[in-house]
C-alpha positions in Angstrom: 112.3 91.1 14.6 111.0 88.4 12.3 109.5 89.4 8.9 106.0 88.4 10.0 106.3 90.3 13.2 107.2 93.4 11.2 104.0 93.2 9.1 101.9 92.6 12.2 103.5 95.6 13.8 102.7 97.6 10.7 99.1 96.4 10.8 98.8 97.4 14.4 99.9 100.9 13.7 97.0 101.3 11.3 94.1 99.4 12.9 93.3 97.9 16.3 93.4 94.0 16.1 93.3 91.1 18.5 96.2 88.7 18.8 94.2 86.1 16.9 93.4 88.6 14.1 97.1 89.6 13.9 98.1 86.0 13.5 95.6 85.4 10.7 96.9 88.5 8.9 100.5 87.5 9.3 99.9 83.9 8.0 98.6 85.3 4.7 102.2 86.5 3.8 105.2 84.6 2.5 108.8 85.7 3.1 110.9 86.0 -0.1 114.4 87.2 -0.9 115.3 89.1 -4.0 118.9 89.5 -5.1 120.1 92.9 -6.4 118.8 93.4 -10.0 116.4 90.5 -9.7 112.9 91.1 -11.2 109.8 90.5 -9.1 107.5 91.6 -11.9 107.9 92.1 -15.6 105.7 93.2 -18.4 103.2 90.7 -20.1 103.1 88.6 -16.9 100.3 89.2 -14.4 101.4 90.6 -11.0 100.2 88.0 -8.6 101.7 89.6 -5.5 102.1 93.0 -3.7 105.3 93.3 -1.7 105.9 94.7 1.7 109.6 95.6 2.1 111.2 94.2 5.2 114.8 95.0 4.3 116.4 96.5 1.2 114.9 98.5 -1.6 112.9 97.9 -4.8 111.7 100.1 -7.6 109.1 99.9 -10.4 110.0 101.3 -13.9 109.0 101.3 -17.5 111.1 101.3 -20.6 110.3 104.1 -23.1 110.5 103.9 -26.9 114.3 104.9 -26.7 115.0 102.0 -24.4 115.5 104.3 -21.4 114.3 103.3 -17.9 111.8 105.6 -16.2 111.4 105.0 -12.5 107.7 105.1 -11.4 108.0 104.2 -7.7 110.6 103.4 -5.0 110.1 101.3 -1.9 112.3 100.8 1.2 111.6 99.3 4.6 107.9 99.4 5.6 106.8 100.5 2.0 104.8 98.5 -0.5 105.3 98.0 -4.2 103.8 96.1 -7.2 102.4 96.9 -10.6 99.1 98.1 -9.1 97.2 98.1 -12.3 98.2 94.6 -13.1 97.7 93.4 -9.5 94.3 95.0 -8.9 92.8 94.0 -12.3 94.8 90.7 -12.6 95.8 91.6 -16.1 99.3 91.6 -17.8 101.8 94.0 -16.2 103.3 97.0 -17.9 106.0 97.7 -15.3 109.1 96.0 -14.2 109.6 95.7 -10.4 113.3 95.2 -9.6 115.3 94.8 -6.4 117.8 97.7 -6.2 119.7 95.9 -3.5 119.5 92.4 -1.9 116.1 92.6 -0.3 113.8 90.7 2.0 110.1 91.2 1.3 106.8 89.7 2.5 104.6 88.8 -0.5 100.9 88.8 -0.4 99.0 87.1 -3.2 95.9 88.7 -4.8 93.9 85.7 -3.6 95.0 86.0 0.0 94.3 89.7 0.1 90.8 89.2 -1.1 90.3 86.5 1.5 91.6 88.8 4.3 89.2 91.6 3.2 86.3 89.2 3.0 87.1 87.7 6.4 87.4 90.8 8.5 86.4 94.5 8.0 89.5 95.5 10.0 91.6 94.2 7.2 89.5 96.0 4.6 90.1 99.2 6.6 93.8 98.5 6.7 94.1 98.1 2.9 91.9 101.2 2.4 94.2 103.3 4.6 97.4 102.2 2.8 95.7 102.8 -0.6 94.6 106.3 0.4 98.1 107.2 1.7 99.6 105.8 -1.5 97.3 107.9 -3.6 98.0 111.1 -1.7 101.7 110.5 -2.1 101.3 110.0 -5.8 99.4 113.3 -6.0 102.1 115.2 -4.1 104.7 113.8 -6.5 102.7 114.7 -9.6 102.1 118.3 -8.3 105.8 118.6 -7.4 106.8 117.5 -11.0 104.5 120.1 -12.5 105.3 123.1 -10.2 108.9 122.7 -8.9 112.2 123.1 -10.6 114.5 120.1 -10.8 116.7 121.5 -8.0 113.6 122.0 -5.8 112.4 118.4 -6.5 115.8 117.0 -5.6 116.2 119.1 -2.4 112.7 118.1 -1.2 113.4 114.5 -2.0 116.7 114.5 -0.2 115.1 116.2 2.9 112.1 113.8 3.0 114.1 110.6 2.1 117.7 110.9 3.1 118.0 107.1 3.2 117.3 107.0 -0.5 120.1 109.4 -1.3 122.6 107.2 0.6 121.3 103.8 -0.6 120.1 104.2 -4.1 122.2 104.8 -7.3 122.0 108.3 -8.7 120.7 107.2 -12.1 117.6 105.7 -10.3 117.0 108.9 -8.3 117.4 111.0 -11.4 114.9 108.8 -13.3 112.4 109.0 -10.4 112.7 112.8 -10.3 112.2 113.2 -14.0 115.7 114.3 -15.0 118.8 113.0 -16.6 121.7 111.6 -14.5 123.9 114.3 -15.9 121.6 117.0 -14.8 121.4 115.5 -11.3 125.2 115.4 -11.2 125.3 119.2 -12.1 122.9 119.9 -9.2 125.0 117.9 -6.8 128.3 119.5 -8.0 126.7 122.9 -7.7 125.6 122.1 -4.1 129.2 120.9 -3.3 130.7 124.0 -4.8 128.4 126.3 -2.8 129.5 124.6 0.5 133.2 125.0 -0.2 
């Protein structure tokens, strides 16, 4: 399946569109390849695009005052990623967005998104749906971080997203779940010992 066909299929799963509307939507995107460790967004530069992941994986992260990376979001196939504060308000970014592996994405510029929304209420509905789902997901993660132990967070993450566990380095998973890599290693070693 071509990258543009993937985004059209994704659109059709959320809203009912005609063939012509689907074509207009697909034409707003540009295919782009990011190599592993390549930055799509970095602080002080305005995020001009949001990215739909066709293949591979990306993450957004910040650097704390100790110089340690804190992963804010992960994105694999059929997921979206950007520095949303920068993208929505068209102001300098505070996050890095980096390819975790060689990745193919479809990038949508802020200008093209605004044109799509203005041209067709179905597109406005589509972006509202993905924004609502993203917000609900963020809320679930925040609640999990406040109410679950580190072990519970990892177990739930591994159950919901087994593809992440296999494809993404442990230090990134640990950072995303709010723990050190060493602590995650202890959890995994404990699980291995319990099985043997």
